[in-house]
C-alpha positions as CSV (number, residue, x, y, z in Angstrom):
1,M,19.7,42.9,-68.0
2,L,22.7,42.1,-65.1
3,P,23.2,38.5,-65.6
4,N,26.3,38.3,-62.7
5,L,24.7,40.8,-60.3
6,K,22.7,38.3,-58.7
7,L,25.6,35.7,-58.3
8,L,27.7,38.7,-57.2
9,R,25.4,39.7,-54.5
10,R,24.9,36.1,-53.5
11,E,28.4,35.2,-53.0
12,K,28.8,38.1,-51.0
13,G,25.8,36.7,-48.5
14,I,24.0,40.2,-48.9
15,S,20.4,41.0,-49.6
16,Q,18.8,43.1,-52.3
17,Q,17.9,45.4,-49.5
18,M,21.6,45.5,-48.2
19,L,23.1,46.3,-51.8
20,A,20.3,48.9,-52.6
21,E,21.6,50.9,-49.2
22,A,24.8,50.4,-50.3
23,M,23.9,51.7,-53.7
24,G,21.7,54.3,-52.5
25,T,19.0,53.3,-54.4
26,S,15.8,51.0,-53.7
27,Q,15.3,47.0,-53.2
28,Q,12.6,47.8,-56.0
29,S,15.3,49.0,-58.5
30,I,18.1,46.0,-57.3
31,N,15.2,43.8,-58.0
32,N,14.6,45.1,-61.4
33,Y,18.1,44.8,-62.6
34,E,18.5,41.2,-61.7
35,N,15.5,40.6,-63.2
36,K,16.3,42.6,-66.5
37,T,13.0,44.8,-66.1
38,I,14.9,47.9,-66.0
39,E,18.9,48.4,-66.8
40,P,20.8,50.8,-64.3
41,D,23.1,53.8,-65.6
42,I,26.5,53.9,-66.3
43,A,27.1,55.5,-62.6
44,M,25.2,52.6,-60.9
45,L,27.4,50.3,-63.1
46,K,30.3,51.5,-61.9
47,R,29.5,51.8,-58.1
48,M,28.5,48.1,-58.3
49,A,32.0,47.2,-60.0
50,D,33.7,49.1,-57.2
51,Y,31.6,47.8,-54.7
52,F,31.9,44.0,-55.5
53,G,35.5,44.5,-56.9
54,T,34.9,43.5,-60.6
55,T,34.7,45.3,-63.7
56,V,31.2,46.8,-65.4
57,D,31.6,44.0,-68.2
58,Y,31.8,41.1,-65.6
59,I,28.7,42.7,-64.4
60,L,27.0,43.1,-67.5
61,G,28.1,39.3,-68.6
62,Y,30.5,40.6,-71.5
63,A,33.8,39.4,-69.9
64,N,34.4,36.4,-68.0
65,T,37.4,38.0,-66.4
66,R,36.0,38.9,-62.4
67,Y,38.8,41.2,-61.2
68,P,39.8,44.3,-62.9
69,V,43.3,44.1,-65.1
70,Q,46.2,45.4,-62.5
71,D,48.4,48.2,-63.6
72,T,51.0,46.9,-66.1
73,I,54.7,48.0,-66.3
74,A,56.0,48.1,-69.7
75,F,59.2,46.4,-70.8
76,Y,61.0,47.8,-73.8
77,L,63.5,45.4,-75.4
78,N,66.2,46.0,-77.7
79,E,66.4,44.1,-80.8
80,S,68.7,41.4,-79.0
81,E,66.4,41.1,-76.1
82,S,63.4,41.1,-78.5
83,D,65.5,38.1,-80.8
84,L,66.4,35.9,-77.4
85,I,62.7,35.9,-76.2
86,A,61.5,35.1,-79.7
87,K,64.1,32.0,-79.8
88,Y,63.2,31.1,-76.5
89,R,59.8,30.8,-77.4
90,A,59.9,28.6,-80.4
91,L,62.0,26.2,-77.9
92,S,60.2,22.9,-76.7
93,P,59.4,22.6,-72.8
94,K,62.3,20.6,-72.1
95,E,64.9,22.9,-74.3
96,R,63.4,26.1,-72.0
97,A,63.9,23.9,-68.8
98,C,67.4,23.5,-69.8
99,V,67.7,27.5,-70.5
100,Q,66.1,28.1,-67.1
101,Q,68.7,25.7,-65.6
102,V,71.6,27.7,-67.1
103,V,70.3,31.4,-66.1
104,E,69.6,30.0,-62.6
105,T,73.2,28.5,-62.6
106,L,74.8,31.5,-64.1
107,R,73.0,33.8,-61.2
108,D,74.3,32.4,-58.4
109,K,77.8,32.9,-59.5
């Protein structure tokens, strides 16, 4: 069952036949995927995800996030930095705004 396949295909403005050609399969297979008659293999799911710029989980309906997670950069904090962040998170929104203003003032010097 591929609950989001038809949605993705329609948003892209393509027919089942066009998707089938792009995926190297038949229009009947795409129709069957959309109507829960058969399920594609893993390789087909990966091709679909790449084609639509989404994730296999989204196509399968296991995730609401449509786009793959981008690479992230790990930041390693020392104890002092970690403590500072914990204290900042405990502040009210108004207090956070004050801290941000102080930081901006110091950076401008």
